[in-house]
N, C-alpha and C positions, 0 to 999 in steps of 0.2 A: 789239386794243388791249392794250398791255402795261401792267399796273397795278403801281405801286410805292408802298409805304408806308414812311415814315421816322419812326421813333419815337425822339425825342431831346429831353431836357429842357433843353438849353442852346441858346438860339436862334441864337447865332453858329455853332455846329456844324451845327444843323439847316438853316440857310440855305445853308451851304457844301456840305452833302451834297446838298441839292436842286439847287443850281447845277451840281455835278459830274455828277449823274445826268442832268439835262436836257441838259447839254452832250454827254454820251456818247450818249444816245438820239437826239438830233438829228443827231449825226455819223453814226450808224448808220442814220438815216432810219427810225426805228421810231416808229410812232404810239403815244403814251403818255399816261398819267395819273398824277400824283404827288400823294399826300396826306401831310400832315404831322401828327404827333401829339406832344404834349408830355409824355405819360406813358403807362405801360402801361394804366392805368385808362381813360384817354381812348380809347386804341386799342380796348379791349374794348367800351366803351359805344357808340362810333361806328362801329367797323369790323366788328362781328359779322355784318352783312349783306353785307359786301364780301368778295370773294376776291381776294387779291393774288398776282401772279406773283413779285414780289421784295419782301422785307421787310428793311430795314436797321434793326437794333436796337442802341441804346446799351445796354451791359451795366449800367453803374452809373447808376441814376436814383433820384430821390426816390420813395418808395413802392415799387411793384412793380419789381423789377429786370428787365432785358432777358432774362436767363436764365429767370426765372419766367414771364415773358410768353411766351417761346418754347415752354415746356412746355404752357401752356394752348392756344396756337395749334395745336400738334401733336396735341392731342386730337381735333380736328375737321378738320385740314388737313395731309395728309402731302406735298402737292405743292409748296407755296410754297417758293421758295428763300429761305433765311434767311442773312443776312450780319451778323455781329456787328461793331459799331464800338466800340473800346475804347482806353483809354490805358494798359492793362496787359495782359500776356499770361497772367496767373495763372489765368484761367478757361478757358484753351484746351481742356483735356481734358473739361470739362463739356459742351462743344459737341457731342461725339459723341452724347450722350444725346438731342439734339434734331435730329440730322442737319444740322448747320449746314454751309453750303458753305465759309465762309471767315471769317477774322478780319481786320479792317483796323484799323491803328493810326491814331489821330488825329494830325495831320490826314490825311484820306483821300488815298491815292495814286491820282490819276485814271487812270493807265495800268493799274493793277491792277484798278480798278473797271470800266474799259472791257472788259478781258478777261473778267471774271466775268459781266458783263451779256451780252456777245456769246455766250459759251458757254451760259448759261442760256436765252437767247432762242432760239438755234438749236436746242437740244435740245427745247424745248417747242413751238415754233411751226413752224420751217422743216422739221422732220422729222415733223410731225404730219399733213401732207396729201400726197397724191400725185395727179398729173394723168394720167388715162388718155386716150389718143387712141382713140376708138371711134366708128365710123360717121361719120368725118369731123369729129367734134366733140371738144372737150376737156372731160372730166368730172372735176371736182375732188372727190376722195373722202378722207374722214378715214381715216387708216391704222388707227385703232382699230376702224373699222367693217368692215375687211376680215377675213373669217373664214378663207378658204382659197383656194388656187390649184390648178387642175387642168388638165393638158394634155388638150385635146380636139381631135384632128386637128392642124392647123397653128396653132391658137390656144390661148390660156389662158382658161379660164372662171374668172372672179373671183367668188367667193361673198361677198356682203355681208350684213350683219345684216338688211337689208330688200330684198334682191333679188340680181340677178347682172348682170355685164357681161362683154364679150368683149375680150380684149387680143390684137392681132395680133402674134405673135412667139412665141419660145420661153420656157419656164418659167425656164430658167437665166438668160436675158437679163433677164427681169423681176425676178428675185431680186437681180440686181446693181444694179438701179435703186432698189429699195425700201430704206428705212432698215435699216442693218445691225443684226443681232441680234434683229429683231422677227419674222422668218419663218424657219422651219426645214423643211428637206426631210424628209419622212417616208416617201417612196415615190418611185420613178422618175417618176411622173406627178403627184405631189401635194406641196404644201407647206402649212403651217398657220401662222397667226398665233399665236405662243406665248402671247400675253396672252389669247387667246380660248379656250384649252383649259380645260374644266371638269374633265375626268377622263381619265386615261391608263391604258389596259390594254395587254396585251402586243402586240396586233395592231390596236388602234384608238385614235385620239384623238377624244374626244367634246367638242364645243364647247359653249359656253354656250347656243346656240340649238338644241342637240340633234343637230346634224349629226355623222355618224360618218365619220371619215376613216381610210382604211387605213394601216397602218404595216408596211413590209416589214422583213425581218430585217436587211438592210443598214443601215437607218437607225434601228434600235431604240435603240442606245446613244446616238446623237446627240440624238434627241428626248427621251430620258429625262433626260439631263444638262441640256438646255435647260429642260425643265419644272421640274426640281428647283431650278435657279438662279432661275427666275421665282418659284417658291413661296417661296424663301428671301428674295427681295427684298420680298415682301409681308409 
């Protein structure tokens, strides 16, 4: 379920944005839920228990502004995609402070909105799961739960946070199929999910569940750069 919140104090614009979002989501065949809020205060009182995938914020509202609301949201939620809706571009640089995805000028351009929703949905949902064919069955696995990959004979042993499974094929082939940038080769026979590394030493990557994965000299530079990029992103 793709959850959308629209915070806009002018009903005519709120209704137009809801109509545009619903049109785009139905066109993309995305199961969705849309909630409307007339102020930042209403959003905070009613929406604190909710986590949204996409939040459309009017910047200029009576009471709390959209920019102020975005800063409060970011204190507890770094993942939600925030798009500012505005009639003026004067606030554009402030958006960097809250990692806003985009600014849309009223009235909203549906084509631009469709592109932004498509991109954010794909990044969060379509790349978040992978289907392994194992033992004649298809096993849907969350990418974030994959810890490491190891070549064992003619198969790849996939270590998960709560177990293991076997992939029939080569490690290089599997890395090509998995989401780009999430897995890094650290040895001829090993690759690791960069998001699951807790600690990096010269010759080992130690994951959050304590697994120690060897790093060969050939791949030391690559995994160090990837690890530093990941830490920078956090």
